[in-house]
N, C-alpha and C positions, 0 to 999 in steps of 0.2 A: 762789309765788315771792317771796321779797323785793323791796322795790324797792332798783334798784342806787343810787338817789340817797341812800337812809339810810346804804348802806354807804359810799359816796364820803364824806360828812359823818362817819361816824366815823372813817375814814382820816384826813381832815384834822384832825379833832381830835387824834387821836394824833401830830401833828406831821408827818407825811411831807410830801414835797414832790409839787409838780404830777407830775412825770415818774414817781414812784414811785407814786403813786395811779391815774395811767392805765393804768401796767403792771398792778396790782394787778386793777383792775376788769376789764380784759380778761382776762385770765385766768381770774379768778373766774367772769365770763359764759361763757367757753368750759367750764368746768369745770361750772357750773349745766346749761348747756342739755345736756351730754353725759352727765351723770348727775341726772336729774330727783328722784332719791330721794337727794341727797347728804346731806341733814339726819339721814338713818337710817345714814350710813355707821359702821363701825367702822374699828378700826385695819389689817384685813386687807383690808377695801377700798380703804384709801387706797395702800396696798401694792401691790394689782393694779393700780389706774390709774396709779400711778408706773412700774410694771415696762412699762405700756405705753407710757409717754410716754418713756421711757428709750431704748427701742426705736427710735423714730421721731426724736427728737432727737440732732445729730451732737455736741453738748458738754454737759457737766455743767450749764455755767452756765444754759442755758435750763431743764433741769430741775427744776436747784434754783430757778430764777426763779416756774417752775411752783408748786413745793410752797410756797415762801414766800407765794405768792399765796392758797393752798389756805388756809394755816394762819391767814393773817389773816381768813379768811372765818370759821373756826370760833371765832377768837377774839370776833368780832362777834357770833356767835350765843349765845355763852356769856355775853359783856356785856347783853344783852338780855333774857337769862333763858329764851331757847329751849333751851339744851342745858345740861346740868349736868357734861358731861364733853369734853375735846378727844380726838379720834380719832388724831391725827397730832402732838401738840405735842412727841412725845420721839422723832420718826421725823427723820433725818438722811441725807442721801445720802453714801455713802462714795467713791464712783468716782471717784480722781483730784479729789477736792473739795480735797485740800489744796495743789492749785497752782492752782485756781482761784481768780481775782479777783470776788467777790461785790460787783457796781458798788452794789447797793442800801445796802450798810455804809459806804460811802464818803460824801466831803464834797464839795459843790462849792466853788467857788474862793470864791463869795461867803461861804461858811460858814466856809472857814478862814481869811478876813478876819477874822473876828470875834475870833479868838485873837490877832490884834495889839493889839486894843483892853484885853488884860488887864491890871487895874491892878495896880501895884507897892506894897508894905507897905514895901520897904526899899530907899531911893533910892541906897545903895551898890552895890546889883546889878543897879540898873534898866537900864543900859546893856547889861550882859551878857545878861541875860533877852531884853530886846527885838531883840538881835542873834539870838540862838540863835532865837527862835521865828519870825523873819523868813526865816533861813536853811531853818529847816524849811518854813514854808509857800511858800516862793517857788521854792528849788531843789530841794525835796524830798532834801536830804544826810541820810546817817545818823548817828545820834548818834556813832559812833566816828568819823566823817569830821571832824565839827564839831570835836572836841576835838582834833583834830591839826591844825587849821587854824593857820598862821604867818601872821606880818606880811608876808612875802616873797610869801605865796602871792594876797595883794590886788594888782591893778595897777586902780587908779582911773584913769589916764588912757585904760586901754584899756578899761575897765569889764568885767572879768573878775575871777574867782575861780578860782584852781586847787584842784580835789579831788585827795588824792592816790590812788593806785589800791591794791587789795589783793587778796586770790586769790579773792573773791567778785565785786568791782566794778573796772572801767577806771579810770584815771584820766581828769580832764575838765576843760574849761574852762568856765565857766558866767557868763552873762550877770550881772552886778549891774543892779538895778532902779533906778531913780531916786530911790525913798524910801529904799534902803539904803546911798547912798554916805555921807550924815551920820553913819550908825551905824559902818560900816567906818574912816570917817576918824578917828572919835573912838575906835575901839576901837585901832585904830593908834597914835595919840598916849597912849593911856593906858598901852598896852604898853611904850611909850619910856620914860615916867614911871615904870614900876614896876621895869623892868629885866629884862624876861622876854621870851622869844622867841615865847611863847605867844600867839596873837592873842586868845582867851576867856579872862578870868579872874575868878575868885570875891573875894570879900570878904576872903580869906585872902592873896590877892595871889598865889594858885597856879593854875596850870591846871583849869580846871572837868574833872569825870569825866563818864562815862556814867551814872552815877545822878544827877549834876545835871541832865541834859538831861531824863532822865524824869521825874523828881519836879517837875522844870517844866513839863511836860507833864500831868503828873497835876492841877496845882493848876488846870489849866482844864476841868476835869471839869464843872464849873456850868454851862458855856456849852451843853454836850449832855450832860445827866445821864443819859438814857436811852440813850446812844449807846456805842459802842466806839470811844472816843477813845486813840491813843496812838501811839506814833512810827511804828509800822509804817502803820497806817493812815492816818496825815498823810502819809506818803510815797508809798503807794500810790495815795491822792486827788490827789496833785500829780500822777504820772505819767498817771494815768487822765484828768486835766483837759487834759493838754498833748495827748491824743491827741483826746478825745472834744468837750471844750468849744474848744478854740484850734484844733482842726484841724492839728496839727501833722503834718509827715510822719514814718512810721514810723521812718527810718533816723535823722533829727535826734532823735526822742525815745529812741531807742535808746544814742546818743552821750550826752545830757542826763542821762540814767538811770544810764549807766555800766554797762548790761547788757554782756555778754560775747557773747550770743547773742541773735540778733534775734527767737526764739520767747518768750525772757522778756517783752520788748516786746509781742509780740502777744497776752499774754494780758491786757492791760488794754484792748484795743480792745473797744469794746461796740456790740452789735447796737444799731443804733436802733427806734423803737418800729414803726415802718412795716416795717423787714425783720423785725423778731420777729411781727408779725401776719404777715407772707407765711408764715413758716416754720410758724408754728401751721397756716394755713389749708392748707399743704398736706401737713402731716405729721401733726397732729393728729387723732385718732381722729374727732372731732365735725367737722373739716376734709373730712373724705373722704366724709360723708354726702350 
């Protein structure tokens, strides 16, 4: 059996966080102990194994985490030349996956902070871009909500910004962070100077569009070239970090995210590593031996 230390080094070299590396290593360790001949596995063997896992685990997040770890193991074998094919690269779990939050795809608060250091090429839209990015990574606001912001929605005296509701999301008042006061104050003054009621305006002096927001995020791709950075994963990351990093109460996060149903917020609750190990030890075929 290969040394777990070499696999650990491989995972770190490919840019995974400490939390993700620990999760992958534990999953791989359990997988190899349960399957001593895993290096000879074919696609059908992985299918059979994942079918057993799916029966034992209560949610698809855990099953997807197991599969992600297994895929990384075979990625490693291919890189070191021990295998010339990947038995499960094209395998994806479909059961309710569309509504699952895959936490390994998300960004930590520290990673999101890096997006605020984006260099601006054009001075005329620097204020707008910095404000939009700040609202995305700090409040987790949707692009459609950002472009609808008006000056009257910003209450600097109370330290809040009002987000108008929609069919999908509820209206809410969100706290303005200290670093945002100057940005929002300047936006309000700029709006009054140009003579528009839109809080965020572009170089043309008109209200920004959803495409403008998406384009701005796209220009941040160099920060994380191998990861899926977009407005959706940023919002998902913000909500997940409220719950799992800051440990805010579920009901409070529901209000901050604008979710109309508590079940929508519960999807972002991540099982910590110790709880996940208990689940694996309790339900995993190897853990029962």
